[in-house]
C-alpha positions as CSV (number, residue, x, y, z in Angstrom):
1,Y,13.3,36.3,-10.2
2,N,16.6,37.8,-9.1
3,Q,16.5,41.6,-9.3
4,I,14.2,41.6,-12.3
5,E,13.3,45.3,-12.1
6,L,17.0,46.3,-12.0
7,R,17.6,44.1,-15.1
8,C,14.7,45.8,-16.8
9,I,16.3,49.2,-16.0
10,A,19.6,48.0,-17.5
11,H,17.8,46.8,-20.7
12,L,15.6,49.8,-21.2
13,A,18.3,52.4,-20.5
14,D,20.9,50.3,-22.3
15,D,23.5,51.6,-19.9
16,P,26.9,50.1,-20.5
17,G,27.9,50.1,-16.9
18,L,24.8,48.2,-15.7
19,V,24.7,45.9,-18.7
20,T,28.4,45.0,-18.3
21,A,28.0,44.3,-14.6
22,F,24.9,42.1,-15.0
23,N,26.5,40.2,-17.9
24,A,29.6,39.6,-15.8
25,G,27.6,38.2,-13.0
26,E,28.8,40.9,-10.6
27,D,27.1,41.7,-7.3
28,I,25.1,44.6,-8.8
29,H,24.8,46.5,-5.6
30,R,28.5,46.3,-4.8
31,A,29.3,47.3,-8.4
32,T,26.9,50.2,-8.2
33,A,28.3,51.3,-4.9
34,A,31.9,51.2,-6.2
35,R,30.9,53.5,-9.1
36,V,28.8,55.9,-7.0
37,F,31.2,56.3,-4.2
38,G,34.4,56.0,-6.3
39,V,36.0,53.1,-4.4
40,D,37.3,49.7,-5.4
41,P,34.6,47.0,-5.4
42,A,36.6,45.0,-2.8
43,K,36.6,48.0,-0.5
44,V,32.8,48.8,-0.6
45,T,31.4,48.9,2.9
46,H,28.1,47.4,4.0
47,D,26.7,50.9,4.5
48,Q,27.7,52.0,0.9
49,R,26.2,48.8,-0.6
50,S,23.0,49.4,1.3
51,K,22.7,52.9,0.1
52,A,23.4,51.9,-3.5
53,K,20.8,49.2,-3.2
54,M,18.2,51.7,-2.0
55,V,19.0,54.1,-4.9
56,S,18.8,51.3,-7.5
57,Y,15.4,50.0,-6.3
58,G,14.1,53.5,-5.5
59,L,14.7,54.6,-9.1
60,A,12.3,51.8,-10.2
61,Y,9.6,53.6,-8.2
62,G,10.5,57.2,-9.3
63,M,12.2,58.0,-5.9
64,E,13.7,61.5,-5.7
65,A,16.2,63.0,-3.3
66,Y,13.6,63.7,-0.5
67,G,12.3,60.2,-0.6
68,L,15.8,58.7,-0.6
69,S,16.7,60.9,2.4
70,Q,13.8,59.6,4.3
71,R,14.6,56.0,3.5
72,L,18.3,56.4,4.5
73,G,17.8,58.8,7.4
74,I,20.2,61.3,5.8
75,A,20.0,65.0,4.8
76,V,18.3,65.8,1.5
77,S,21.5,67.4,0.3
78,E,23.4,64.2,0.9
79,A,20.7,62.1,-0.8
80,S,20.9,64.5,-3.8
81,E,24.6,64.1,-4.0
82,I,24.2,60.3,-4.0
83,L,21.7,60.5,-6.8
84,D,23.9,62.8,-8.8
85,S,26.8,60.4,-8.4
86,Y,24.6,57.5,-9.5
87,F,23.5,59.3,-12.7
88,A,27.1,60.4,-13.4
89,A,28.1,56.7,-13.1
90,F,25.1,55.4,-15.2
91,P,24.2,58.4,-17.4
92,N,22.0,56.4,-19.7
93,V,19.6,55.7,-16.8
94,K,19.0,59.5,-16.4
95,N,18.6,59.9,-20.2
96,Y,16.1,57.1,-20.3
97,M,14.0,58.5,-17.5
98,E,13.9,61.9,-19.0
99,S,12.9,60.5,-22.4
100,A,10.3,58.3,-20.8
101,V,8.6,61.4,-19.2
102,S,8.8,63.4,-22.4
103,E,7.4,60.6,-24.6
104,A,4.6,59.9,-22.1
105,R,3.7,63.6,-22.0
106,N,3.4,63.7,-25.8
107,K,1.5,60.4,-26.1
108,Q,-0.4,60.7,-22.8
109,Y,0.5,57.1,-22.1
110,T,3.4,54.8,-21.5
111,E,4.0,51.5,-23.3
112,T,5.9,48.4,-22.4
113,L,8.1,46.4,-24.8
114,F,5.1,44.1,-25.2
115,K,2.9,47.0,-26.3
116,R,0.8,47.2,-23.1
117,R,-0.3,50.8,-22.6
118,R,-1.0,52.8,-19.4
119,P,-2.7,56.2,-19.7
120,I,-1.2,58.9,-17.5
121,P,-3.6,61.9,-17.7
122,E,-1.9,63.4,-14.6
123,L,0.9,64.6,-16.9
124,L,-1.5,67.3,-18.3
125,S,-2.8,68.4,-14.9
126,D,-2.7,72.1,-13.9
127,N,-1.7,71.0,-10.5
128,F,2.1,70.8,-10.0
129,R,2.0,68.0,-7.5
130,I,-0.3,65.9,-9.6
131,R,2.0,66.5,-12.6
132,Q,5.0,65.4,-10.5
133,A,3.2,62.2,-9.6
134,G,2.5,61.6,-13.2
135,E,6.1,62.1,-14.1
136,R,7.1,59.5,-11.5
137,Q,4.5,57.1,-12.9
138,A,5.9,57.7,-16.4
139,M,9.4,56.9,-15.2
140,N,8.5,53.6,-13.5
141,A,5.6,52.3,-15.6
142,A,7.7,50.9,-18.4
143,I,10.1,49.3,-15.8
144,Q,7.6,47.7,-13.6
145,G,5.3,47.0,-16.6
146,L,8.1,45.1,-18.4
147,A,8.9,43.1,-15.3
148,A,5.2,42.3,-14.9
149,D,4.8,41.3,-18.5
150,I,7.8,39.0,-18.3
151,F,6.4,37.3,-15.3
152,K,3.0,36.7,-16.8
153,I,4.6,35.2,-19.9
154,A,6.7,32.9,-17.6
155,L,3.6,31.8,-15.7
156,V,1.7,30.9,-18.8
157,R,4.7,28.9,-20.1
158,I,5.1,27.1,-16.8
159,D,1.5,26.1,-16.6
160,Q,1.4,24.9,-20.2
161,R,4.6,22.9,-20.0
162,L,3.6,21.2,-16.8
163,R,0.4,20.1,-18.5
164,D,2.1,19.2,-21.8
165,Q,4.6,16.9,-19.9
166,G,1.8,15.2,-18.0
167,L,3.2,16.3,-14.6
168,E,1.1,16.5,-11.5
169,A,2.7,19.7,-10.4
170,R,0.6,22.8,-10.6
171,L,1.1,26.5,-10.1
172,V,-0.3,27.7,-6.7
173,L,0.6,31.3,-6.3
174,Q,2.5,34.3,-7.5
175,V,3.9,36.6,-4.8
176,H,5.7,39.7,-6.1
177,D,8.6,38.3,-8.0
178,E,8.2,34.7,-6.8
179,V,6.1,31.8,-8.2
180,I,5.0,28.9,-6.0
181,V,4.6,25.4,-7.5
182,E,3.2,22.4,-5.6
183,S,4.8,19.2,-6.8
184,P,5.3,15.6,-5.8
185,V,8.9,14.9,-4.7
186,S,9.3,12.4,-7.5
187,E,8.8,15.3,-10.1
188,H,11.5,17.5,-8.5
189,D,14.0,17.5,-11.3
190,S,11.4,17.8,-14.1
191,V,9.6,20.7,-12.4
192,N,12.8,22.4,-11.6
193,T,13.8,22.3,-15.3
194,V,10.4,23.5,-16.5
195,V,10.3,26.5,-14.1
196,L,13.8,27.6,-14.7
197,D,13.6,27.3,-18.5
198,A,10.3,29.1,-18.6
199,M,11.3,32.0,-16.4
200,K,14.8,32.5,-17.9
201,G,13.5,32.3,-21.4
202,A,10.4,34.6,-20.9
203,A,12.1,37.5,-22.7
204,E,15.4,38.3,-24.5
205,L,17.0,41.3,-22.8
206,R,20.4,42.8,-23.0
207,V,21.1,41.1,-19.6
208,P,20.3,37.6,-18.5
209,L,17.1,36.9,-16.5
210,E,18.4,35.1,-13.3
211,V,16.2,32.8,-11.2
212,N,16.8,31.4,-7.8
213,A,14.9,28.1,-7.0
214,A,14.3,26.5,-3.6
215,W,12.4,23.5,-2.5
216,G,10.8,22.4,0.8
217,P,7.8,20.7,2.4
218,T,6.3,24.1,3.1
219,W,6.7,27.6,1.6
220,A,8.4,28.8,4.8
221,E,11.0,26.1,4.8
222,A,11.7,26.6,1.1
223,K,12.4,30.3,1.8
224,A,14.5,29.6,4.9
């Protein structure tokens, strides 16, 4: 999957800026950097794009200013300004995260779009640090949970369709956001269609699910 967690953020937050960028097929990190740093997309520097990328992925894990400062090697104040600029550019993301924490605190659990629940008792702790950890979990659980649900649905569909079509190819492994399929060369086209269709069609979001496929005699060569 290509940037599945960021696509989940765009869907859950229903942020116009993110949704528009993904649907237009833009380089999402360049588009984010342009909005955060107030520059033309064509003039975004490598450093600005890298910072925007770190912010985007950090949000999926509940990263705050201190964590961002450590990752980027910058002052906490600068990291805080970058986060503020991000939320100003994509306000629905901030609103979504705040509502996710509030809802989880009331229910004492989070729930994915596919109704899978995760209890978060830490939100009721008397210990401030434990409550903070619970809030970060509440922010990212629905995002990561949705991404995980989508992938599991895709895996089941891939396996079933390979068998239904009488193909020799079989699922071998899932690694993070990748799936590895072992297949005879003669089945290349059929397997490629099965995998792409199953993964792209695993869920209907406000933004498309994009998939990058690669082939090779070994996993290493396929990733090269």
